[in-house]
C-alpha positions, 0 to 999 in steps of 0.5 A: 879089210880085204887086201886085193891083189891075190887071186884067192882074195879076188875070187872069193870077193867075186864069188861072194858078191855074185850070189848075194841077193842083196850084196853088202857093202865091201870096203877094200884096202888101198893096197893092191889098188888096181885090183880093187878098182877093177872090183869096184868097177864090176860090183856096185857094192865095192869101194876102195878106201883111201886108207886102211883106217877108212876101211875100219871106220866104214865097216862093222866086219873086218876081214884081215887077209894079209901075208903073215910077215906084214900083218903086225905092221899093218894092223898096228896102225889101225884103231879097232872099235869094240863092235868090230867083228874081225875075221882073220885069214892071216896064216899061223897067227894065234887067236890070242895074238890077233885079239891083242893086235885088234883090241878092243874088238870084241870078236875075233875069228881065225879062218882058213879060206881056200882058193876053191871057195871061189867056185863054192867047192871048199869048206872054210875052217874057222875058229871060234864059231861066229854067226857072221863068219858062218854067213860069209863063208857058208855060201862059199862051200860051207864051214867046218868048226874044229873044237879048239885052236890046235885042231884049226892049226892042224887044218892049216898044216894039212892044207900046206902039206897038200900044197907041197904034195901037189907041187911034188906031183907036178915036179915029178910029172915034169921030170917024167916028161924030160925036164931036168929034175933040178929045174922041175922042182925049182 
C-alpha cells in the first residue's frame, strides 16, 4: 500500500517502474489520489484502488509508507492475509508492533528508504532480511541489513541526525548571507 503524495514515495515508484524489464503491478492507496492518478497515467502497471483494503486484496506484497502518527489508525482498518509480505517504511514503529498490527501476515520487514534511492544512489536499510525486500530495494541503490533491530534503529537515528545537520548548514549559510538568524533557522 503505497501512499502517494510525498515526493520520496513518488520518486521511488517512478524509479522502480522505469528500470524493471517486466514491471510488476503496483496498486496504490486512494490517499493522495492526484499523485496516484498521475503515476497511473504514466505507467501501465500502476493502478489507484478505491480503498486501502482493495490494495491489500490485490497485492501479495504491501508497502506501508505512512506518517507514524497516522499509521495505527490506517492499518487498524485493514485485513491482512497470512501470505502477505509487509514492507514497512513507517519510521520508528518496532517490528513487534508492526507484526501485531498486520497479523496474520507471515512476513514483516522494516525498511528505511531514503530520497536518494529515486536516483539509485542510496542504500536502503532493512530488517529482517527478506528476498522480496531485497528484490524491491537492490535496484534502487542497494541494501544494507543490520544484524538486529536496535542497529536498524541506529540507521534511522543517523538519517535524522544527518537531516538536522543539513538544515543547520543551510541556516548557517543563510545567516552568513544576510538573513536574520531567527528567520534562517525558522
